[in-house]
TORZA-810734 format. One record per atom (N, C-alpha, C): x negated, y negated, z; residue in one letter. Coordinates in steps of 0.2 Angstrom, whole numbers, plus 5000, padded with zeros to 4 digits. Layout:
BEGIN
XYZA
...
***
This chain:
BEGIN
414652956035M
414752956026M
415552966026M
415752946023T
416652946021T
416753016017T
417353006017T
417753086014T
417553056007T
417853006004N
417752975997N
417152995995N
416552965998S
415952985994S
415753055995S
416053106002I
415853186000I
416253215993I
416953175992L
417053195986L
416753175979L
416653115978L
416153085972L
415553125972L
415153155979L
414753185977L
414853255974L
415253285977L
415553345975L
415753355966L
416053295963V
416053275958V
415653295953V
415153245956S
414553235953S
414053295951S
414053345956L
413753405957L
414253445950L
414753425951L
415153485945L
414953465937L
414953385937I
414753335930I
413853355930I
413553365933A
412853385932A
412753445931A
413153485932A
413153575933A
413453595925A
414053555924V
414353535915V
413853545910V
413453465912L
413053445907L
412553475905L
412153505911S
411653545910S
411753615906S
412253625908Y
412453705905Y
412653695897Y
412953625897F
413153635889F
412753615886F
411853585888Q
411453555884Q
411053615885Q
411053665888Y
410453715887Y
410653805886Y
411153805888L
411353855889L
411853885885L
412453835884Y
412953845880Y
413053865873Y
412853925869K
412753925864K
412053945862K
411853955867A
410953975867A
410954055864A
410554045858K
410354135856K
410054175860K
409454125864N
408854165869N
409054125875N
409354135881K
409354125886K
408654135890K
408154115890S
407354115892S
407354085899S
406954105903N
406854075907N
406553995907N
406453965902I
406153915901I
406753865898I
407253895896G
408053865896G
408353845901G
408253915907L
408453895913L
408253845917L
407453865915F
407153795919F
407053715916F
407353725911L
407553655908L
408153635910L
408853675910A
409353655912A
409453635920A
408953675923F
408953645930F
408653585932F
408153575928L
407753495927L
408353445927L
408853465921R
409353405917R
409853405924R
409953455928F
410353455932F
410353425938F
409653415941L
409453385946L
409453315944L
409253295939S
409053215934S
409753185935S
410153235932I
410753185932I
411253185938I
411153225941F
411453225950F
411153175952F
410553155953C
410053105955C
410553025952C
410353035947I
410652995944I
411352945946I
411853005947L
412653005949L
412552985953L
412153005959L
412153005967L
411652905967L
411452885963L
411252795963L
411752775964L
412252795958L
412752765955L
413352755962L
413352815965I
413752815970I
413552775976I
413052785976N
412652725984N
412952755989N
412952815992P
413252825997P
412852786003P
413052766011I
412752746016I
412652796020I
411952796023I
411652856024I
411752816034I
411952836038T
411952826045T
411552856048T
411052816053K
410652846055K
410552836065K
410652896070K
410852856077K
410052876079K
409752826083T
409152826089T
409352806096T
409152816099L
409152796108L
408452756108L
408452696111E
407952676114E
407952656120E
407452656124I
407552636131I
407052566133I
407652516137V
407352446134V
407252426143V
406552406144K
406252406152K
406652326152K
406452316158T
406452246161T
406052216161T
405752166158P
405252106158P
404752106164P
404352096165L
404052066172L
403352026169L
403451956168P
402851906167P
402451876172P
401751906172I
401551886177I
400951836174I
401151776178V
400951716176V
400351706182V
399851676179I
399251676182I
399051586181I
398751546187D
398551506186D
397851486184D
397551466178N
397051466174N
396851386176N
396951346180S
396451296182S
396051306186S
395551236185S
395051256189S
394951226198S
395551216199S
395851226206S
395751306208S
395851356205I
395951426209I
395051436212I
394551436208P
393851436209P
393651386213P
393851326214F
393851266219F
393951296226F
394551336227L
394851346233L
394551426234L
394151436230K
393751506231K
394451566230K
394551566225A
395251606225A
395151646219A
394851636215D
394651656207D
394551746208D
394151776214A
394051826211A
394651876214A
394851846220K
395651866222K
396051896218K
396151836213V
396751836207V
396551896203V
396051906201R
395851966197R
395952026200R
395952026207E
395852096209E
396852106210E
397052056212L
397752056212L
398052076205L
397852036202Y
398152046194Y
398152126193Y
397352156193K
397252216192K
397752266195K
397752256201K
398152306204K
399052306202K
399252256200I
399852226199I
399952266192I
399352256186K
399452296181K
399352356178K
398852396183A
398852456184A
399252496189A
399752476192N
400552516195N
400652546191N
400552636189P
401052646186P
401752656188P
402052656192D
402752636194D
403052576192D
402652526191L
402852466188L
402852466182L
402552506178Q
402252516173Q
402952556169Q
403252596174E
403752646171E
404452596172E
404552556177K
405052516177K
405252456173K
404552416171F
404652356168F
404252356163F
404252296159E
403852296153E
403352246154E
402752246159V
402352206161V
401852166157V
401952076155Q
401652076151Q
401352006155Q
400751976154S
400351916158S
400251876153S
400251796158Y
400251766155Y
399651696160Y
399551646156Q
399151606158Q
399351536157Q
399351496163F
399351426161F
398951376165F
398751316162S
398351266166S
398851186162S
398651156156D
398851106152D
399351146147D
399151196146G
399751256142G
399951306143G
400251346139F
400551396141F
400351466136F
400151526138E
399951566133E
399951646136E
400151686131A
399951766133A
399151776132A
399051816139S
398251826140S
398051866146S
397651906145E
397351946149E
396751946153E
396451896149L
395751866153L
395951796152L
395451776161F
395451716163F
395051696165F
394851616162N
394251596166N
394151526170N
394851506171F
394951456176F
394651396176F
394651376169K
394351306167K
394651276165K
395651276166G
396051226164G
395851156169G
396151096163N
395951026169N
396551016171N
397051046170Q
397851016173Q
398151076175Q
398751076181S
399051116183S
399951106180S
400251136175N
400951096171N
401451176173N
401551166181L
401951216182L
402651226177L
402651156174E
403451166172E
403451186165E
402751196162L
402751236155L
402951296158L
402751326162V
402951396164V
403651406164V
404151386167A
404851376166A
405051376162A
404951326157K
405151326149K
405051366143K
404251396146N
404251456140N
404451506141N
404351536150L
405051596150L
405751596149L
405951536149K
406651536148K
406951546140K
406251516138S
406251526130S
406051596125S
405651636130I
405451706130I
405951736131I
406151736137Y
406651766138Y
407351756140Y
407651736133K
408251716133K
408751756134K
409351746138N
409951776141N
409651846143N
409151846147K
408851906149K
408851896157K
408951956160N
408851946170N
408151966170N
407551956173Y
406951976175Y
406651926182Y
406251966183P
405851926189P
405251906185P
405051846190T
404251846189T
403751836194T
403251856193V
402751866198V
402151796195V
402051756201L
401751696200L
401351676204L
400551676201L
399951686206L
399751606205L
399851576210S
399451506211S
399551486217S
399051416217D
399051366224D
399751326224D
399951316219G
400551276218G
400651226219G
399851186217N
399651116216N
399651076211N
400351046209Q
400451016201Q
400150966200Q
399650956194T
399450886191T
399750866184T
400150896183S
400650866176S
401250886175S
401650846172G
402350886171G
402950856176G
403450876175N
403950856181N
403950916186N
404350896192D
404350956199D
404751016195D
404151056198Y
404451136196Y
404851176198Y
405051156203V
405551186209V
406151216207V
406451156203Y
407051166200Y
407251166190Y
406451176190S
406451196181S
406651276181S
406451316186F
406651396183F
407451416186F
407751376188G
408351366187G
408551436195G
409151446195D
409251516200D
409551556199D
409351586192V
409651646189V
409251696189V
408651696188N
408051736188N
407651726193N
407451766199K
407051766204K
406251746202K
405951716206V
405151706206V
404951726213V
404351746212Y
404051796217Y
403351756217Y
403151686220P
402651656222P
402051686225P
401251716223I
400951736228I
400251676229I
400551666236I
400051586237I
399251606237I
398951566232L
398351576232L
397851526237L
397151546241G
396951486244G
396951476251G
396651446254D
396751466261D
397351416266D
397751446269T
398151396271T
398151376278T
397451376280T
397151346287T
397251276284T
397451236291T
397551156291T
396851126293T
396551106288F
395751076288F
395850996289F
395650956293L
395450886295L
395250856286L
395650836283D
395350786276D
395850746275D
395450696273F
395750626270F
395450626262F
396250586259K
396350596251K
396550536250K
396350506246I
396450436240I
397050486235I
397850476237N
398350496233N
398450476227N
398350406227Q
398750366221Q
398350306221Q
398150276215L
397750216216L
398250176208L
398550116210N
398850086207N
398550006205N
398349996197V
397849936196V
398149926190V
398249866188N
398249816180N
397649846179N
397849876168K
397349886166K
396849836164K
397249766165Y
396849706162Y
396949666168Y
396349616169A
396549536173A
395949486169A
396449446172F
396049376168F
395449346174F
394849316169H
394249286173H
394449246177H
394049236183K
394049196188K
394649206192K
395249246190N
395749266194N
395749326199N
396149346201K
396249386206K
396649436205K
396449526206F
397049576203F
397349606208F
397749646209P
398049666215P
397749756213P
397549776218V
397349856220V
397949886226V
398249926222E
398549996228E
398450046228E
398450056234A
398150116237A
398550166239A
398650226241F
399150266244F
398550326249F
398450326253L
398050366257L
398350426262L
398150476261N
398350546266N
397950556270N
398250596277Y
397650616280Y
398050686282Y
397550726283S
397750806285S
397650826291S
397850816296G
397550836303G
397950816310G
397650836315T
398150846321T
397750776325T
397250756326K
397050726330K
396950656327K
396950606332T
397050516331T
396250516327T
396350476321V
395550456320V
395750396315V
395050356314T
395050306310T
394550306304T
394750286301A
394450286293A
394350226291A
393650236286D
393750156281D
393950176274D
394150126272F
394350116266F
393850076261F
393550086257V
392950036255V
393150046247V
393249976245I
393049956238I
392349926235I
392049976231S
391449956227S
391249946222S
390649906220Q
390549916213Q
389649906213Q
389549956210G
388749986210G
388549976217G
388149946219N
387849956227N
388149906232N
388649846229S
388949796233S
389749826234S
389749796242I
390549816243I
390949776243I
391549766240I
391849716238I
392249716243I
392649776245S
393249756251S
393149806254S
393249796263K
393149856268K
393749846273K
394149896275Q
394649896279Q
394649956284Q
394849956289S
394850016294S
395550026294S
395650106295I
396450116293I
396750176301I
396950176304S
397150236309S
397650286308S
397550356309F
397950396306F
398050436311F
398550466313T
398850516320T
399150576317T
399450616321S
399650666318S
400150666315S
400750586318L
401350576317L
401250536311L
400650476311K
400650436303K
399950476299K
400150516295K
399850546290K
399650496283K
399950456281T
400050426276T
399950346279T
399650306274A
399550246273A
399450206266A
399750146266S
399850106260S
399350046258S
398950016256V
398349966256V
398349936250V
398549856252N
398649806247N
397849776247N
397749766241I
397049726241I
397149686235I
396849626234L
396549596228L
395849576228L
395749596222L
394849586220L
394849536217L
394049506216P
393949446210P
393949496204P
394149426199A
393849446192A
393049396190A
392649416192D
392049366192D
391949376186D
391749446183N
391349466178N
391649506171N
391549476166I
391949486161I
391649536156I
392249576155G
392049646153G
392449716155G
392349756152I
392649836158I
392249826164I
392549816172Q
392149836176Q
392449896180Q
391749946182V
392050006184V
391949996191V
392550016197F
392650016204F
392550076206F
392150086213K
392350166216K
392850156222K
393350176223A
393750176229A
393650216234A
393350236240S
393350286244S
393550276251S
393650326255I
393850326261I
393550396265I
393250366271S
392850406274S
392850396282S
392450436286S
392750426295S
392150476296S
391850456303S
391450506308S
391550576307S
392250586306E
392550666305E
392150726299E
392150766302K
392050826297K
392250836293K
392250836286E
392650876281E
392350916276E
392850986274I
392651026269I
392650986262I
393050976260N
393050946255N
393250846253N
392550836252T
392450746251T
392550726244T
392850786240Y
392850766234Y
393450716231Y
394050746235N
394550686236N
394450626240N
394150616243N
393950546246N
393750486241N
393450486235T
393350446231T
393650456223T
393850386221K
394150386215K
393750326212K
393650326206N
393450276202N
394050256197N
394050176197F
394550156191F
394250106189F
394450066183A
394150016180A
394649976176A
394449906177V
394749856173V
394449826169V
394849786164E
394449746159E
394449676159E
394049656162I
394249566163I
394249536157I
394749496155I
394649466150I
394649386148I
394149366147D
393849286147D
394349246142D
395049216144Q
395549196139Q
395849136142Q
395349096144K
395349016144K
395448986137K
395948956138T
396448916132T
396048846131T
395748816128N
395548736128N
396048706124N
396348656126I
396848626125I
396748556125I
396748506118A
396548446119A
397148416116A
397248326122I
398048306120I
397648236116I
397548226110V
397348156108V
397748116106V
397848066110S
398247996110S
397947936110S
398247876107A
397847816106A
398347766111A
398747796118I
399047756121I
399147786125I
399247766132N
399247776138N
400147786140N
400247856143H
401047876142H
401247936148H
401647916151P
401747976158P
401548046152P
401948036148D
401948116145D
401548156145D
400948116143L
400348146144L
399848176151L
400148136156G
400048186164G
400448236165G
401248236162A
401448286163A
401548336159A
401148346151L
401048386150L
400348416151L
399848386156K
399248406157K
399348456162K
399848436168R
400148486173R
400448546172R
400748536166A
401248586166A
400748636162A
400248606158I
399948676155I
399548706160I
399248656164E
398648686168E
398948716174E
399748726175S
399848776181S
399748846177S
399548856172N
399148936171N
398448906170N
398148946174A
397448946177A
396948946171A
397348986166Q
396949026160Q
396748946155Q
397248906156R
397248846151R
396748776156R
396548746149K
396148686152K
396348636146K
396348576151V
396748526146V
396148466145V
396048436141T
395648356139T
395848306136T
396148256139I
396448196137I
395748166134I
395948136125L
395348126121L
395948066118L
395548006116K
395547956113K
395647986103K
395847956099P
395647996093P
394947996091P
394547936093N
393747936090N
393347986094N
393748006099D
393148056106D
393248116104D
393648136098V
393748186096V
393148206089V
392648246092K
391948266087K
392048326084K
392348376086A
392548446084A
393048486087A
393448486081A
394248516081A
394248596084A
393548606081Q
393648686081Q
393248706089Q
393248646093D
393048666099D
393648676103D
394348676102Y
394848696105Y
395248736102Y
395748776107N
396148816104N
396948786101N
397248726104V
397648696103V
397448616103V
397748596097V
397648516098V
398448476097V
398448456103I
398948406104I
399148326102I
399048316097L
399348246094L
399948226095L
399948156099Y
400248126103Y
400548046100Y
400948056096Q
401247996093Q
400447966088Q
400648016082P
399848006077P
400147946075P
399647916073T
399547846069T
399047856066T
398847786061T
398147796054T
397647806060T
397647796066A
396947796069A
396847866070A
397247906070F
397147986069F
396948016061F
396747976059K
396648006051K
396148056051K
395348026055T
394948076055T
395048136058T
395648136063V
395748196068V
395948246063V
396448226058F
396848266053F
396448306048F
395848266047E
395348286040E
394848326042E
394748326049N
394348366053N
394548426053N
395448436055N
395948496056N
395948516051N
395948486045K
395948546039K
395448586037K
394748576040V
394248606040V
394248656046V
394348646052A
394348686057A
394948726059A
395548716055G
396248756054G
396448776062G
396448716065V
396648736074V
397048706073V
397848756078N
398548746078N
398648686081N
399248666079T
399348586081T
400048576085T
400148536087F
400848526093F
400748456093F
401248406087I
401248356085I
402048316088I
402048276094I
402448246097I
402448166094I
403048166092T
403248086089T
403548056095T
403547966093G
403947926098G
404047876095G
404147816099N
404247756098N
403447716093N
402947746096S
402447716093S
402147766087S
402647806084T
402147846079T
402347786072T
401747796069D
401747796061D
402147866056D
402647846055F
403047906050F
402847906045F
402547846042N
402447866033N
401747886034N
401347876039F
400647906039F
400847976041F
401347996046L
401348066047L
401448106041L
402048076036N
402248106030N
401648126025N
401148086024Q
400548096022Q
400248156023Q
400248166031Q
399648226033Q
399948306034Q
400648286034Q
400848366034Q
401648356028Q
401748446027N
402248456023N
402648486027N
402748486033D
403348536033D
404048496037D
404048426038L
404548386039L
404248326036L
405048286032E
404948236031E
405248176034E
404948126035F
405448076039F
405548026036F
406147996036K
406447916033K
406747886040K
406447846042M
406647816049M
406647756048M
407147706052S
407147646052S
406647616058S
406847546058G
406347516066G
406747516071G
407447546072G
407947556078G
407547606082G
407847606088K
407747666092K
408347706095K
408247766095E
408847806098E
408647846102E
409147876108D
409147906113D
409447976111D
409148036111Y
409248106108Y
409448156114Y
410048176114L
410048226118L
409948296115L
409948356118T
409648426115T
410248466116T
410248496109V
410548566112V
410248636107V
410148676113F
409948726112F
410148776107F
409648816104N
409748866098N
409648936102N
410148966103S
410149026105S
410049086101S
410049066094Q
409749116089Q
409149136088Q
408749066091F
407549066092F
407449136094F
407149156089N
406949236090N
406149236088N
405849166087L
405049156086L
404549196091L
404849166097F
404449206104F
405049206108F
405049256112A
405649236120A
405449186122A
406049156124T
406249096129T
406749096131T
407049066136E
407649036140E
407848986140E
408648976141N
408748896140N
408848876149N
408348826149I
408148786156I
408848746158I
409148746153G
409848686155G
409648616150G
409348646144F
409148576140F
409648536139F
410348546140E
410948516139E
411048466144E
410848476149N
410848426155N
410148386157N
409748386152L
409148366154L
409148286150L
408748236153P
408748166150P
408548166142P
408948116139P
408848106132P
408148096130P
407848116125L
407048086123L
407448046118L
406647986117Q
406847936114Q
406347916107Q
406647906102N
406347916094N
406647876090N
406347856085A
406547796080A
407247826075A
407547806076F
408147806071F
407947836064F
408347886061G
408247916053G
408647966052G
408247996048S
408448066044S
407848096044S
407948156046I
407348206044I
407448286041I
407148266036S
407248346031S
406748386032S
406848446032I
406548506033I
406348536027I
405648546025N
405348576018N
405148646022N
405148696017G
404948766018G
405348806025G
405048846028I
405448876033I
404948836040I
405548836043V
405548796051V
405948826056V
405748846062S
406348876067S
406248826072S
407048826072I
407248756076I
407348796084I
407148766089M
407248816095M
407748756098M
407748676098L
408148646099L
408348586095L
408848566094S
409148516088S
409448446092S
409548406091S
409748346093S
410348306092S
410648286096K
411348246095K
411248186098K
411648126095I
411848066098I
412348066101I
412448056108R
413048056114R
413448126111R
413848146108N
414148186107N
414248216100N
413748176096I
413648186089I
413348236086I
413248306085E
412648336082E
412448306076E
411748306076T
411448266070T
411148316066T
411148386068N
410748446064N
410248426062N
409948406066S
409048366062S
408748406070S
408248436068P
407648476073P
407548406079P
407448446086L
407148416090L
406548446092L
406448496093L
405748546094L
405948596088L
405548596084A
405448646077A
404648686078A
404748736075F
403948766072F
403948806065F
403248816065T
403248816057T
402748856058T
402748916054E
402148976054E
401848986045E
401348966044N
401048986038N
400649016037N
400649096036Q
399949136037Q
399649126043Q
399249116044S
398849116051S
398749036052S
399248986052K
399248936054K
399848916056K
399948886063R
400448866065R
400448806068R
401048766069A
401048706070A
401848706075A
402048646080A
402548636083A
402748576083A
403248546083Y
403448476084Y
403848456088Y
403948406093L
404448376097L
404348316095L
405148316093L
405348226089L
405448176096L
405148156101G
405348116106G
404848106112G
404848056113E
404548046119E
404848036127E
404648036132N
404848046140N
405048106140N
404548166138S
404848236140S
404548236146S
404048196149W
404048186158W
404548196163W
405348166159K
405848146163K
406348206163K
406148276158W
406248336157W
405848386166W
405248356166R
404948386171R
405148386176R
405348316178L
405548286184L
406148316185L
406748306180Q
407448336183Q
407348416183Q
406948446181T
406948516182T
406748536189T
406348496190H
406248496199H
406648476203H
407248426201I
407648396205I
408348466204I
408248496199N
408848546198N
408548616202N
407748626203H
407848696205H
407248696210H
407048636211Q
406648636218Q
405948636216Q
405848646209S
405048676207S
405048666203S
404548656198F
404348646192F
404248716185F
404248756188E
404248816187E
404248836180E
405148806179K
405548826173K
405148786169K
405148716169Y
404748686165Y
404148696161Y
403748716166D
403048726166D
402848796161D
403448836164I
403248896159I
403548896152I
404048856150F
404248816144F
403848796139F
403248756142I
402848726140I
402248776138I
402148816143D
401648886142D
401848896137D
402248916136K
402548976129K
402548946122K
402548896124I
402448846115I
401448846116I
401148836121I
400448836119I
400148916117I
400748956122Q
400349036120Q
400449056111Q
401149016109F
401249036103F
400749006097F
400648936100L
400148896096L
399348926098L
399348976102A
398448986102A
398549056100A
398949096098S
398949166097S
398549176089S
398149216087N
397949216081N
398449286077N
398649246072T
399049316069T
398849326063T
398249326061T
398049346056T
397949436055T
398449446050K
398549526048K
397849566047K
397649616049K
397149666048K
397249716043K
396749736040S
397049806036S
396949856042S
396449866047L
396349926050L
396549906056L
397049926058V
397349916066V
397350006071V
396749976076V
396450036078V
396950036088V
397150096089E
397550076095E
397250126100E
396950096106H
396650146111H
396550126117H
396350156122E
396350146128E
395750126129E
395650086136R
394950046138R
394550116141R
394750156144F
394550196151F
395150246148F
394750306151Y
395350386153Y
395050406158Y
395550436161N
395150486166N
394750546163N
394350586167F
394150656163F
394650696164F
394850746157G
395350806157G
396050776156G
396050706155D
396750676151D
396650686143D
397150676141A
397150686134A
396850606131A
396250646127L
396050576124L
396150566116L
396650506114E
396950526107E
396650426105E
396550426099I
396550366097I
396850366091I
397350306089T
397650296083T
397450236079T
397550236073A
397350196067A
397850196062A
397950136059Q
398450116053Q
398050076048Q
397850106043Y
397750066038Y
398150036032Y
398249976031F
398649946026F
398249916020F
398749926015N
398449896006N
398349806006N
398249786001K
398249726000K
398949696002K
399449736001N
400349716002N
400249706009N
400149736011Y
400149756019Y
400749816020Y
400549866014E
401049946017E
400549986019E
401050026023F
400450076027F
400250126018F
399650136018D
399150176014D
399050246017D
399550296015E
399550366016E
398950406012E
398750376007K
398050396005K
397350376006K
397450346014A
396750316017A
396250366019A
395450366019R
395350416022R
394750366028R
394950406034L
394750376041L
394350426045L
393750386044T
393350446048T
393150376057T
392850446060I
392750386069I
392050436071I
391550376071A
390950406076A
390850376081A
390750446087V
390850416095V
390150436095V
389950396100T
389050376101T
389150386108T
388750426113N
388550416120N
388250356121N
388250316127S
388050246127S
387150266130S
387350336132K
386850356138K
386150386132K
386550456131T
386150506126T
386150486121T
386450436115K
386550406111K
386550456106K
386950536108Q
387050576104Q
387850556100Q
387550556094T
388450526091T
388750606087T
389450596087K
389750626084K
390450606079K
390450656074N
390950606069N
391550646067N
392150616067Y
392650646067Y
393150636060Y
393550666058D
393950636053D
394750626057D
394950576055L
395750546058L
396250586054L
396650626057L
397150666052L
397950626051L
398150626047K
398850576046K
399550606048K
399650576051G
400350586054G
400850536052G
401450526056N
402050496053N
401850426054N
401450396049N
401450316048N
400950296053N
400350336055F
399750326056F
399150386056F
398650366058Y
398050416058Y
397850436065Y
397550506067K
397750506074K
397050556074K
396550566081V
396150606080V
396050626090V
396050656091N
395950696098N
395150696098N
394950676104L
394350666108L
394250726114L
394650756114D
394650816121D
394150846121D
393550846127G
393250886127G
392550846128G
392550796126L
392050716129L
391950716137L
391150726137K
391050716145K
391150646148K
391150636153A
391050586158A
390650516157A
390650456156G
390350416153G
390450356147G
390050326147A
390350286142A
390250276135A
390650266130Y
390550276124Y
390650206118Y
390450196115N
390550166107N
390750216099N
391250186097F
391450216091F
391650166086F
391550186080T
391750146075T
392150196069T
392650176068V
393250186064V
393150146057V
393050196050K
392850176046K
393350206039K
393650156035E
393950176029E
393550176024E
393350246020L
393050266018L
392850226011L
393450216007V
393650206001V
393550116000V
393750076006S
393650006007S
392949986011S
392850036015N
392250006020N
392549956025N
393049976025S
393249916033S
393349966038S
393049916044T
392649956050T
393149916056T
393149956061Y
393449946068Y
392849966073Y
392549936076S
392049936082S
392349916090S
392149966093S
392349946101S
392150016106S
392450026112S
392150066115S
392750076121S
392450136125F
392850156129F
392550216136F
392850216141E
392350226146E
393050296147E
392550366149I
392850416153I
392650426160I
393150406164L
393050406171L
392950486175L
392150476179D
392050566183D
392650566188D
393150576184F
393850626189F
394150676188F
394050736192D
394450806190D
394950786196D
395550796193I
396250806198I
396150876200I
395950926198E
396050976201E
395750996206E
395250946209K
394750966214K
395050906219K
395650916220Q
395850846225Q
396150876229Q
396350946229F
396650976235F
396351026240F
396351036245V
396051086251V
396351136253V
397051116253N
397551186252N
398151196247N
398251256246P
398951256241P
399551236244P
400051226240D
400651176242D
401051226244D
401151266251V
401251326253V
402051286253V
402351216255E
402951206255E
403351206247E
403151196244K
403351196237K
403451266233K
402951316236L
403051376233L
403551406237L
403651396242T
404151416247T
404751396244T
404951336245Q
405451316240Q
405651346234Q
405151346229L
405351376223L
405751446225L
405351486228A
405651556231A
406351556233A
406251516238S
407151496241S
407651486235S
407451436230Q
407851416226Q
407951446221Q
407651496219T
407751556212T
407851626217T
408151636225H
408251696227H
407851746227H
406951706226G
406551776226G
406151766234G
405751806236K
405251786241K
404551756238K
404051726243E
403551706244E
403051766249E
402451776243F
401951816247F
401351796248F
400851826250Y
400251786253Y
399751856248Y
399151836248P
398751896244P
398851966247P
398651956253D
398752036257D
399552066258D
399952046255Q
400552076256Q
400552086247Q
400052106243I
400352136238I
400852196238I
400552256242D
401052296242D
401552296244D
401852246248V
402752236251V
402952196243V
402552156240L
402752136233L
402952196228L
402452226228I
402552296224I
403152326225I
403052346231K
403952386234K
404452346234K
404352296234T
404952236233T
405552246227T
404852236220L
405252246215L
405152326212L
405152386216L
405352436213L
405952456215L
405952426223E
406752446226E
407252426222E
406952366221N
407652306217N
408052356213N
408652366213D
409352406210D
409352366203D
409252296204E
409552246199E
409152256192E
408452266194Y
408152276187Y
408152346185Y
408552376180K
408452426177K
408452436169K
408152486167A
408052516159A
408752516156A
408952486153I
409452496147I
409352546142I
409852596141Q
409752636136Q
410252606131Q
410052606124K
410252586119K
410452626113K
410952646111D
411052666104D
410852626099D
410352646094I
410252596088I
410552626082I
411152606077V
411252636073V
411052606067V
410752646063T
410452596057T
410852636051T
411052576045K
411352606040K
411052596034K
410752626031T
410452616025T
410552626017T
410852606012P
411352626007P
410652666003P
410852715999L
410352765996L
409852725989L
410252665989I
409952635983I
409252595985I
409252605993D
408552555995D
408252595994D
408252665994W
407752725995W
407352725989W
406752705989I
406352725983I
406252795981I
406052835986W
405852885983W
406352925978W
407152895978L
407352945973L
407252915967L
407252855967L
406852835959L
406252865956L
405752865960I
405252915958I
405352975957I
405953025960I
406153095960I
406353095951I
406853045950I
407253035946I
406553045939I
406352995942A
405752985935A
405253035934A
404953075940S
404753145938S
405153205935S
405653195937L
406053255934L
406253255925L
406353175923L
406453185917L
405653175913L
405053175916A
404653165912A
404353245912A
404553285918T
404253355917T
404853385912T
405453375911E
405653385908E
405453385901E
405353305899W
405253315893W
404453345888W
403953355895F
403253385894F
403453465894F
403853505897V
404053575894V
404253555889V
404753515887R
404953535881R
404453525874R
403953465875K
403453455871K
403053525869K
402853535876Y
402453595876Y
402653655872Y
403153645873N
403553745871N
403853715864N
403753655860G
404053645853G
404753645851G
404853615858L
405753615859L
405953535856L
405553495855L
405653425853L
405553425845L
***
């Protein structure tokens, strides 16, 4: 309290005494005990009011002992009981926690981790993942700017997250207790499988496997890929004490359409303690994306053969060359190429108006342009009877789909009737034409898109020369064939917009995050934030159905289906207001990554201890660890002087005292008839 405050308090005492004396004792005829009591009450109430006005600051000093935190972090993943170390972990934890010397020196706090990190004193060892990087991040956040040791009880086998060795930094020491049997056993393991999620029917898809061997003698193992009871592939692989890894690349046939589940396994005649990591299941969705294309032409021309070969260079394309009268049903094809249409194509155009198949129109010297003007509205042709050679100009701003300039400016010219071409509506031009060195600003290759209907126009014949010239320039037809394939891919795609769009994987590994996201759009194709989406998930085997609500996120709805058992599931997402639905399926593969290890990762944990300047220990060295922590002079308790300054006006009891004094004074005066 300052000198000014003390002087003001003395003045307040004087003022309170003078006022109470003047009001009750000055010129009083009878100085009774009641008068003295009332004067005392008035003195106290006036002094307390003045005290509030002065509002002195009350300073309070206290001493606090701050101990060094000692986080004990327990690996709560299912790999601990698999390595038969769960009972030992509980024993070690109790011994550290109950040690009175550690309790006196440190602020002992316990945590657990698996796929998450949290404070806990109970451990069930049922976590599906081991993410040691989370431990480092959370401890840094909790104990920011503090010097502390960490006791880590783990097998060191990380199954998710980034490398944890350097995540802890080198400021705070980590003392790992290595759990599990460190004895080296003979063990084969499929460490990783790389496989595409999708493959095309009747093609072959690659499978890449990385195999590990733990042992000292030379052995031979069989790597087998099977489907059901059928063996698809089998290879023998030799391992030695020096050669402990192998990679295998296999091409498997995609014979059956749909989701196909395969099993990869490695085995030998040697006895293994852990055979769970010898097998991995994987799934591939085989897609039947065969595109049927009809080339309709009333004439024979080299362009037809060049187009057919270029298109069928993609094994998923099948081309049929037809006369106009031979086209029975346009809907049997994904794309119809109309080569130099004339009045003979009238029936084809009329049928396609109903079928709605995307078209690729190619013109030339035999084209009836008056007829073509009647059948489409994208381009208007005003052509003369003369012929002209048109060179090519590539439009680098074309962005309807990804393509590259294959050297169009150096390709032979296409021949077409001379005249003018007008554009109606929105037309995307990939190639424009020029006559000799004069650009005509007319399209040579153009595309249109109207809602779900797409069309392409190549205005000139003799494109077979382009394919031939490409081979001369690059010793391969590939660039030209890819160019034509992208045109067909654009025309074969369906761009119908759906109000309910759902994204999900076709298969998940057991224990992985299983999330399904959805978007619902209104009639203006705007994201609807008020949609009500639900999902019904049915187990294909047990027929048990579970219902969930999708929660709204940032421009999407999401549901988390973690906890489902391995198996095949069908599901339906439904918007409750519009009754829009989406149905599909997924499969959860029976794969527990925590059971892939037969030994702790001693090397990693030792490296972690070295990186943080700590030391690794084994369970039978727990007393040595405790002694190391107690004898380390880096970790000392800190004594803090805590000064608390409180304004008197914050003391609510003073207001209560003032009110009580004034109320008592009024009551005494009232009782004695002095009012």
